[in-house]
TORPA-4810 file (N, C-alpha, C, O; in nm, 3 decimals):
<nodes>
NODE_1_2.994_-1.417_-3.282_3.021_-1.377_-3.128_3.045_-1.521_-3.055_2.969_-1.618_-3.056_M
NODE_2_3.144_-1.511_-3.008_3.161_-1.649_-2.916_3.103_-1.653_-2.781_3.092_-1.560_-2.702_V
NODE_3_3.067_-1.778_-2.766_3.039_-1.837_-2.661_3.101_-1.887_-2.563_3.171_-1.988_-2.570_D
NODE_4_3.079_-1.808_-2.448_3.146_-1.826_-2.308_3.051_-1.945_-2.204_2.935_-1.951_-2.162_T
NODE_5_3.162_-2.020_-2.197_3.106_-2.100_-2.084_3.051_-2.014_-1.950_3.110_-1.912_-1.915_P
NODE_6_2.915_-2.072_-1.869_2.893_-1.986_-1.782_3.010_-2.010_-1.634_3.034_-2.129_-1.609_A
NODE_7_3.058_-1.939_-1.571_3.138_-1.965_-1.467_3.063_-1.993_-1.318_3.030_-1.901_-1.244_V
NODE_8_3.046_-2.117_-1.291_3.008_-2.137_-1.124_3.101_-2.088_-1.034_3.217_-2.128_-1.026_T
NODE_9_3.047_-1.998_-0.962_3.157_-1.926_-0.871_3.163_-2.033_-0.741_3.066_-2.092_-0.694_P
NODE_10_3.305_-2.042_-0.696_3.388_-2.139_-0.575_3.308_-2.094_-0.476_3.283_-1.975_-0.456_I
NODE_11_3.260_-2.201_-0.403_3.207_-2.155_-0.287_3.329_-2.153_-0.188_3.422_-2.231_-0.207_A
NODE_12_3.330_-2.065_-0.084_3.407_-2.037_0.009_3.420_-2.170_0.097_3.333_-2.212_0.175_P
NODE_13_3.554_-2.234_0.069_3.552_-2.361_0.214_3.521_-2.346_0.309_3.563_-2.242_0.358_A
NODE_14_3.427_-2.435_0.404_3.349_-2.455_0.518_3.475_-2.323_0.609_3.563_-2.260_0.551_E
NODE_15_3.455_-2.319_0.704_3.572_-2.269_0.779_3.536_-2.369_0.894_3.434_-2.384_0.962_A
NODE_16_3.673_-2.441_0.892_3.714_-2.521_1.026_3.724_-2.480_1.165_3.773_-2.370_1.186_Q
NODE_17_3.673_-2.573_1.295_3.668_-2.484_1.407_3.822_-2.480_1.446_3.923_-2.539_1.407_P
NODE_18_3.794_-2.381_1.541_3.951_-2.341_1.591_4.024_-2.442_1.696_4.142_-2.451_1.730_A
NODE_19_3.869_-2.537_1.747_3.896_-2.662_1.831_3.850_-2.734_1.834_3.734_-2.693_1.833_I
NODE_20_3.848_-2.891_1.838_3.709_-2.950_1.914_3.765_-3.001_2.036_3.881_-3.041_2.037_R
NODE_21_3.685_-3.004_2.150_3.712_-3.029_2.256_3.616_-3.111_2.333_3.506_-3.139_2.284_A
NODE_22_3.653_-3.153_2.453_3.601_-3.261_2.549_3.599_-3.160_2.627_3.685_-3.076_2.650_C
NODE_23_3.467_-3.176_2.676_3.399_-3.075_2.819_3.372_-3.177_2.963_3.314_-3.286_2.973_L
NODE_24_3.415_-3.124_3.025_3.392_-3.161_3.155_3.371_-3.075_3.270_3.370_-2.952_3.267_F
NODE_25_3.348_-3.178_3.411_3.307_-3.097_3.558_3.418_-3.127_3.619_3.453_-3.246_3.619_M
NODE_26_3.496_-3.031_3.683_3.600_-2.994_3.805_3.544_-2.937_3.892_3.527_-2.822_3.852_L
NODE_27_3.494_-2.953_4.018_3.472_-2.869_4.090_3.389_-2.779_4.067_3.414_-2.658_4.066_A
NODE_28_3.300_-2.823_4.050_3.123_-2.723_3.922_3.172_-2.653_3.884_3.133_-2.540_3.912_G
NODE_29_3.295_-2.667_3.792_3.299_-2.565_3.676_3.353_-2.632_3.550_3.408_-2.741_3.564_S
NODE_30_3.344_-2.585_3.440_3.329_-2.668_3.309_3.481_-2.619_3.257_3.535_-2.509_3.260_P
NODE_31_3.524_-2.739_3.212_3.670_-2.735_3.181_3.663_-2.787_3.040_3.558_-2.800_2.978_F
NODE_32_3.799_-2.819_2.990_3.799_-2.872_2.827_3.934_-2.926_2.789_4.042_-2.874_2.818_A
NODE_33_3.923_-2.994_2.747_4.059_-3.046_2.641_4.062_-3.061_2.530_3.950_-3.058_2.478_V
NODE_34_4.183_-3.083_2.433_4.178_-3.076_2.300_4.130_-3.231_2.259_4.204_-3.320_2.302_D
NODE_35_4.020_-3.270_2.185_4.014_-3.432_2.169_4.168_-3.476_2.117_4.193_-3.578_2.181_V
NODE_36_4.251_-3.455_2.055_4.352_-3.487_2.054_4.429_-3.578_2.170_4.484_-3.688_2.172_R
NODE_37_4.405_-3.487_2.254_4.475_-3.563_2.389_4.367_-3.610_2.486_4.403_-3.629_2.602_S
NODE_38_4.217_-3.636_2.449_4.156_-3.685_2.559_4.141_-3.860_2.420_4.139_-3.870_2.297_A
NODE_39_4.133_-3.963_2.538_4.137_-4.074_2.449_3.983_-4.149_2.483_3.900_-4.203_2.410_R
NODE_40_3.987_-4.130_2.591_3.816_-4.196_2.630_3.744_-4.189_2.771_3.821_-4.192_2.867_E
NODE_41_3.624_-4.182_2.794_3.580_-4.196_2.951_3.570_-4.333_2.972_3.540_-4.433_2.907_V
NODE_42_3.618_-4.295_3.121_3.602_-4.492_3.157_3.559_-4.437_3.310_3.585_-4.329_3.363_A
NODE_43_3.482_-4.551_3.359_3.382_-4.539_3.530_3.453_-4.698_3.630_3.424_-4.818_3.635_V
NODE_44_3.550_-4.614_3.691_3.628_-4.762_3.730_3.517_-4.761_3.893_3.467_-4.663_3.949_F
NODE_45_3.509_-4.902_3.929_3.450_-4.928_4.036_3.571_-5.012_4.115_3.566_-5.031_4.236_D
NODE_46_3.668_-5.054_4.042_3.797_-5.116_4.120_3.907_-5.060_4.152_4.013_-5.090_4.099_D
NODE_47_3.900_-5.002_4.211_4.054_-4.929_4.244_4.117_-4.970_4.320_4.063_-5.019_4.419_I
NODE_48_4.294_-4.970_4.304_4.335_-5.016_4.387_4.434_-4.925_4.478_4.501_-4.837_4.425_T
NODE_49_4.436_-4.936_4.542_4.480_-4.784_4.656_4.623_-4.806_4.707_4.655_-4.883_4.797_V
NODE_50_4.715_-4.718_4.628_4.892_-4.750_4.693_4.918_-4.725_4.845_4.842_-4.641_4.894_L
NODE_51_4.987_-4.767_4.908_4.981_-4.684_5.049_5.149_-4.604_5.031_5.259_-4.641_4.992_P
NODE_52_5.097_-4.493_5.077_5.240_-4.389_5.069_5.240_-4.353_4.904_5.343_-4.309_4.854_R
NODE_53_5.150_-4.368_4.843_5.129_-4.288_4.684_5.168_-4.149_4.735_5.187_-4.110_4.850_A
NODE_54_5.178_-4.053_4.557_5.208_-3.956_4.617_5.075_-3.879_4.609_4.982_-3.903_4.532_P
NODE_55_5.081_-3.807_4.677_4.922_-3.661_4.688_4.818_-3.708_4.569_4.713_-3.768_4.591_A
NODE_56_4.868_-3.667_4.435_4.757_-3.690_4.360_4.715_-3.797_4.298_4.633_-3.809_4.207_P
NODE_57_4.775_-3.871_4.350_4.755_-4.053_4.284_4.647_-4.130_4.317_4.689_-4.240_4.351_L
NODE_58_4.572_-4.126_4.321_4.411_-4.194_4.393_4.415_-4.290_4.415_4.369_-4.335_4.520_I
NODE_59_4.499_-4.392_4.285_4.504_-4.521_4.321_4.520_-4.542_4.142_4.522_-4.470_4.042_G
NODE_60_4.529_-4.692_4.177_4.541_-4.777_3.974_4.413_-4.819_3.950_4.315_-4.784_4.016_V
NODE_61_4.413_-4.888_3.863_4.273_-4.969_3.780_4.324_-5.042_3.685_4.427_-5.000_3.634_A
NODE_62_4.273_-5.155_3.642_4.320_-5.197_3.529_4.218_-5.166_3.395_4.097_-5.186_3.406_N
NODE_63_4.271_-5.119_3.276_4.159_-5.059_3.172_4.199_-5.163_3.056_4.296_-5.150_2.981_L
NODE_64_4.114_-5.257_3.054_4.149_-5.334_2.957_4.297_-5.406_2.931_4.350_-5.409_2.820_R
NODE_65_4.355_-5.462_3.048_4.505_-5.511_3.050_4.599_-5.439_3.099_4.698_-5.500_3.141_G
NODE_66_4.597_-5.274_3.112_4.682_-5.166_3.097_4.663_-5.136_3.221_4.543_-5.113_3.242_T
NODE_67_4.741_-5.123_3.333_4.716_-5.055_3.468_4.745_-4.913_3.428_4.837_-4.891_3.349_V
NODE_68_4.671_-4.814_3.479_4.627_-4.702_3.455_4.645_-4.614_3.590_4.600_-4.668_3.691_I
NODE_69_4.685_-4.526_3.600_4.703_-4.443_3.733_4.587_-4.324_3.724_4.568_-4.253_3.626_P
NODE_70_4.518_-4.320_3.839_4.437_-4.235_3.819_4.466_-4.157_3.942_4.510_-4.195_4.051_I
NODE_71_4.424_-4.020_3.896_4.461_-3.887_3.951_4.372_-3.798_3.985_4.255_-3.812_3.949_V
NODE_72_4.410_-3.696_4.058_4.285_-3.614_4.144_4.345_-3.475_4.089_4.390_-3.396_4.173_D
NODE_73_4.346_-3.443_3.960_4.381_-3.306_3.906_4.384_-3.168_3.993_4.465_-3.076_3.984_V
NODE_74_4.274_-3.180_4.075_4.202_-3.049_4.104_4.295_-2.935_4.186_4.296_-2.813_4.168_R
NODE_75_4.383_-3.024_4.294_4.489_-2.947_4.371_4.635_-2.890_4.284_4.728_-2.816_4.317_P
NODE_76_4.603_-2.960_4.165_4.748_-2.907_4.072_4.645_-2.774_4.018_4.706_-2.669_4.037_L
NODE_77_4.573_-2.761_3.987_4.509_-2.617_3.937_4.443_-2.540_4.030_4.354_-2.457_4.010_L
NODE_78_4.509_-2.583_4.165_4.421_-2.497_4.227_4.291_-2.477_4.312_4.260_-2.387_4.391_G
NODE_79_4.214_-2.609_4.261_4.057_-2.589_4.288_4.063_-2.678_4.411_4.153_-2.759_4.433_L
NODE_80_3.933_-2.651_4.510_3.938_-2.680_4.593_3.907_-2.921_4.597_3.861_-2.990_4.506_P
NODE_81_3.943_-2.955_4.698_3.952_-3.104_4.707_3.855_-3.149_4.753_3.833_-3.127_4.872_V
NODE_82_3.730_-3.255_4.649_3.655_-3.278_4.707_3.663_-3.397_4.731_3.769_-3.450_4.697_Q
NODE_83_3.541_-3.497_4.806_3.578_-3.629_4.869_3.487_-3.701_4.712_3.378_-3.669_4.666_R
NODE_84_3.578_-3.796_4.668_3.566_-3.886_4.608_3.460_-4.004_4.635_3.425_-4.056_4.741_L
NODE_85_3.426_-4.026_4.520_3.318_-4.146_4.564_3.323_-4.282_4.521_3.386_-4.287_4.416_G
NODE_86_3.286_-4.385_4.555_3.323_-4.522_4.557_3.371_-4.567_4.414_3.470_-4.638_4.395_R
NODE_87_3.293_-4.518_4.321_3.264_-4.564_4.133_3.339_-4.438_4.108_3.276_-4.344_4.156_S
NODE_88_3.433_-4.408_4.060_3.521_-4.276_3.971_3.478_-4.276_3.835_3.490_-4.370_3.757_L
NODE_89_3.414_-4.139_3.805_3.454_-4.146_3.671_3.546_-4.035_3.628_3.560_-3.926_3.682_R
NODE_90_3.620_-4.095_3.494_3.717_-4.034_3.478_3.745_-4.018_3.370_3.688_-4.101_3.299_T
NODE_91_3.836_-3.919_3.290_3.835_-3.865_3.147_4.000_-3.904_3.108_4.084_-3.837_3.168_L
NODE_92_4.047_-4.000_3.019_4.171_-4.054_3.017_4.255_-3.989_2.890_4.232_-4.016_2.772_I
NODE_93_4.346_-3.908_2.932_4.413_-3.821_2.871_4.540_-3.883_2.861_4.586_-3.959_2.946_V
NODE_94_4.610_-3.840_2.731_4.754_-3.911_2.736_4.830_-3.763_2.645_4.773_-3.678_2.576_R
NODE_95_4.983_-3.780_2.682_5.075_-3.666_2.665_5.191_-3.796_2.592_5.204_-3.894_2.665_D
NODE_96_5.247_-3.800_2.496_5.301_-3.892_2.429_5.241_-4.048_2.481_5.127_-4.094_2.481_G
NODE_97_5.389_-4.109_2.530_5.334_-4.264_2.568_5.252_-4.264_2.727_5.169_-4.346_2.767_A
NODE_98_5.309_-4.138_2.801_5.220_-4.163_2.875_5.057_-4.118_2.944_5.034_-3.998_2.931_I
NODE_99_4.981_-4.173_2.991_4.816_-4.202_3.018_4.798_-4.190_3.146_4.861_-4.254_3.230_Q
NODE_100_4.697_-4.094_3.176_4.642_-4.084_3.262_4.488_-4.102_3.298_4.424_-4.094_3.193_V
NODE_101_4.399_-4.123_3.416_4.297_-4.110_3.402_4.257_-3.971_3.502_4.314_-3.972_3.611_A
NODE_102_4.170_-3.857_3.475_4.164_-3.762_3.559_4.024_-3.777_3.615_3.927_-3.796_3.541_L
NODE_103_4.015_-3.769_3.743_3.907_-3.805_3.822_3.797_-3.671_3.751_3.847_-3.561_3.725_A
NODE_104_3.704_-3.688_3.735_3.581_-3.579_3.704_3.496_-3.585_3.770_3.490_-3.689_3.837_V
NODE_105_3.371_-3.468_3.792_3.286_-3.520_3.807_3.160_-3.551_3.756_3.066_-3.594_3.822_E
NODE_106_3.158_-3.506_3.527_3.115_-3.559_3.489_3.171_-3.538_3.373_3.261_-3.454_3.383_G
NODE_107_3.151_-3.588_3.237_3.193_-3.569_3.123_3.070_-3.509_2.982_2.995_-3.590_2.926_V
NODE_108_3.071_-3.407_2.958_2.968_-3.317_2.931_2.942_-3.314_2.797_2.838_-3.265_2.754_L
NODE_109_3.074_-3.388_2.687_3.051_-3.416_2.530_3.179_-3.370_2.502_3.274_-3.348_2.576_G
NODE_110_3.160_-3.359_2.351_3.263_-3.330_2.224_3.180_-3.266_2.178_3.071_-3.309_2.141_L
NODE_111_3.240_-3.078_2.170_3.210_-3.016_2.088_3.314_-2.907_1.967_3.434_-2.894_1.992_E
NODE_112_3.279_-2.865_1.894_3.358_-2.778_1.819_3.361_-2.620_1.908_3.283_-2.574_1.992_P
NODE_113_3.493_-2.564_1.844_3.434_-2.430_1.908_3.568_-2.325_1.785_3.688_-2.345_1.763_F
NODE_114_3.465_-2.212_1.727_3.527_-2.137_1.655_3.629_-2.106_1.703_3.734_-2.155_1.661_E
NODE_115_3.625_-2.023_1.795_3.767_-1.933_1.886_3.775_-1.958_2.016_3.677_-1.970_2.090_E
NODE_116_3.927_-1.971_2.060_3.987_-1.930_2.160_4.010_-1.825_2.247_4.121_-1.773_2.242_I
NODE_117_3.926_-1.782_2.328_3.942_-1.670_2.369_4.036_-1.616_2.487_4.026_-1.670_2.598_M
NODE_118_4.112_-1.529_2.470_4.232_-1.533_2.582_4.173_-1.508_2.740_4.072_-1.450_2.779_P
NODE_119_4.263_-1.567_2.799_4.247_-1.562_2.973_4.232_-1.422_2.982_4.259_-1.341_2.894_L
NODE_120_4.187_-1.398_3.100_4.164_-1.269_3.188_4.305_-1.310_3.311_4.383_-1.405_3.300_D
NODE_121_4.304_-1.236_3.389_4.411_-1.240_3.473_4.405_-1.273_3.590_4.492_-1.266_3.677_D
NODE_122_4.281_-1.317_3.597_4.234_-1.366_3.719_4.227_-1.522_3.695_4.252_-1.591_3.794_T
NODE_123_4.199_-1.582_3.584_4.154_-1.731_3.543_4.282_-1.780_3.515_4.301_-1.895_3.555_V
NODE_124_4.384_-1.718_3.452_4.570_-1.760_3.471_4.636_-1.787_3.568_4.710_-1.885_3.580_G
NODE_125_4.614_-1.701_3.650_4.630_-1.719_3.804_4.574_-1.860_3.859_4.636_-1.962_3.889_A
NODE_126_4.445_-1.835_3.863_4.349_-1.935_4.002_4.424_-2.106_3.905_4.439_-2.204_3.977_A
NODE_127_4.455_-2.119_3.775_4.510_-2.261_3.718_4.636_-2.260_3.691_4.666_-2.304_3.580_H
NODE_128_4.721_-2.223_3.759_4.833_-2.209_3.786_4.916_-2.253_3.614_5.015_-2.326_3.607_R
NODE_129_4.861_-2.201_3.513_4.965_-2.166_3.373_4.908_-2.294_3.294_4.943_-2.308_3.177_G
NODE_130_4.811_-2.400_3.361_4.768_-2.523_3.283_4.672_-2.459_3.158_4.645_-2.533_3.063_F
NODE_131_4.615_-2.302_3.161_4.503_-2.293_3.083_4.548_-2.262_2.961_4.667_-2.228_2.963_D
NODE_132_4.493_-2.261_2.843_4.531_-2.218_2.711_4.420_-2.074_2.684_4.430_-1.970_2.619_L
NODE_133_4.338_-2.124_2.753_4.237_-1.984_2.687_4.063_-2.008_2.754_4.048_-2.084_2.850_G
NODE_134_3.971_-1.953_2.706_3.836_-2.009_2.729_3.792_-1.998_2.603_3.833_-1.933_2.506_L
NODE_135_3.676_-2.092_2.625_3.584_-2.117_2.518_3.449_-2.081_2.544_3.421_-2.058_2.662_L
NODE_136_3.347_-2.070_2.448_3.244_-1.965_2.493_3.144_-2.096_2.465_3.138_-2.163_2.362_K
NODE_137_3.054_-2.115_2.612_2.994_-2.259_2.617_2.869_-2.194_2.622_2.882_-2.082_2.674_W
NODE_138_2.763_-2.217_2.592_2.587_-2.235_2.611_2.619_-2.041_2.612_2.641_-1.959_2.523_G
NODE_139_2.606_-2.035_2.759_2.554_-1.909_2.773_2.708_-1.866_2.899_2.699_-1.758_2.957_D
NODE_140_2.808_-1.936_2.921_2.899_-1.910_3.012_3.052_-1.938_2.902_3.085_-1.901_2.789_G
NODE_141_3.101_-2.006_2.991_3.261_-2.019_2.913_3.304_-2.147_3.003_3.271_-2.164_3.120_Q
NODE_142_3.413_-2.264_2.897_3.454_-2.344_2.983_3.650_-2.319_2.971_3.701_-2.286_2.864_A
NODE_143_3.720_-2.339_3.078_3.879_-2.340_3.038_3.901_-2.400_2.953_3.814_-2.484_2.931_T
NODE_144_3.994_-2.399_2.875_4.071_-2.512_2.795_4.192_-2.515_2.850_4.272_-2.422_2.849_L
NODE_145_4.209_-2.636_2.903_4.355_-2.694_2.977_4.425_-2.746_2.866_4.390_-2.797_2.760_L
NODE_146_4.539_-2.718_2.922_4.641_-2.808_2.806_4.706_-2.908_2.908_4.792_-2.900_2.995_D
NODE_147_4.604_-3.033_2.846_4.636_-3.179_2.877_4.838_-3.219_2.902_4.911_-3.252_2.995_A
NODE_148_4.851_-3.189_2.762_4.991_-3.241_2.793_5.029_-3.166_2.927_5.028_-3.240_3.025_G
NODE_149_5.062_-3.032_2.952_5.119_-2.973_3.088_5.071_-3.038_3.229_5.144_-3.063_3.325_K
NODE_150_4.977_-3.052_3.222_4.875_-3.133_3.330_4.937_-3.243_3.332_4.994_-3.256_3.441_I
NODE_151_4.960_-3.368_3.232_5.019_-3.524_3.231_5.164_-3.462_3.293_5.187_-3.471_3.414_V
NODE_152_5.264_-3.395_3.197_5.372_-3.382_3.259_5.422_-3.358_3.433_5.508_-3.417_3.498_Q
NODE_153_5.308_-3.221_3.478_5.339_-3.172_3.604_5.288_-3.332_3.707_5.349_-3.374_3.806_A
NODE_154_5.203_-3.375_3.665_5.158_-3.491_3.752_5.229_-3.602_3.760_5.218_-3.674_3.859_L
NODE_155_5.333_-3.640_3.632_5.432_-3.716_3.635_5.538_-3.644_3.728_5.551_-3.679_3.846_T
NODE_156_5.602_-3.556_3.678_5.714_-3.456_3.809_5.647_-3.502_3.933_5.710_-3.565_4.017_R
NODE_157_5.530_-3.474_3.947_5.495_-3.451_4.113_5.466_-3.609_4.173_5.443_-3.627_4.293_Q
NODE_158_5.469_-3.701_4.091_5.421_-3.803_4.149_5.594_-3.845_4.176_5.628_-3.892_4.285_M
NODE_159_5.676_-3.827_4.087_5.809_-3.832_4.116_5.903_-3.803_4.176_6.014_-3.856_4.176_R
NODE_160_5.843_-3.668_4.265_5.906_-3.632_4.379_6.017_-3.458_4.314_6.117_-3.401_4.357_G
NODE_161_5.944_-3.440_4.223_5.998_-3.310_4.150_5.899_-3.193_4.175_5.780_-3.169_4.154_D
NODE_162_6.023_-3.123_4.237_5.961_-2.937_4.317_5.882_-2.887_4.230_5.785_-2.816_4.255_S
NODE_163_5.929_-2.930_4.093_5.843_-2.820_3.969_5.741_-2.895_3.945_5.702_-2.877_3.830_R
NODE_164_5.683_-2.966_3.998_5.519_-3.015_3.956_5.434_-2.924_3.952_5.329_-2.970_3.907_A
NODE_165_5.429_-2.835_3.972_5.322_-2.728_4.015_5.313_-2.637_3.891_5.207_-2.576_3.886_T
NODE_166_5.426_-2.605_3.754_5.424_-2.546_3.702_5.543_-2.398_3.760_5.595_-2.313_3.687_G
NODE_167_5.555_-2.410_3.882_5.583_-2.282_3.921_5.754_-2.287_3.906_5.816_-2.394_3.910_D
NODE_168_5.818_-2.156_3.888_5.953_-2.166_3.874_6.062_-2.175_3.959_6.079_-2.067_4.018_S
NODE_169_6.154_-2.269_3.994_6.208_-2.276_4.118_6.304_-2.214_4.137_6.358_-2.216_4.248_V
</nodes>
């Protein structure tokens, strides 16, 4: 009789989350961006307002020696514009070499999500194609935004390009 060694079953690899996202509030609703696009959260008290600046550009600020544009993304997403306070809380996002600070109402944290749910027709139309899907968050949902598309659209808008909203011309 041959003695066979005991075989230990291989445990299945733990499922990796579909996405890790940075959650934040805009116009009273939760939104998210992939953490690979989110750089950091910064609060700016000293903002330089630029005369005749394009509509989304609130101003610029110094972030550790780098001048960074601070933008209001609400109009781009079809959200109501809100009066901004003197001190601005921002989420800094990046697309390639371009970095902008999005004015937000608050940052809710970083969380892993198992799945990205498809958009329903009303959400996709409301955010003009900048959303990738919905994330189940608590008892509700957060809209996952494409930070790269947003940065590109803001860049075009600030340069005066008519395709800034993502609408075809």
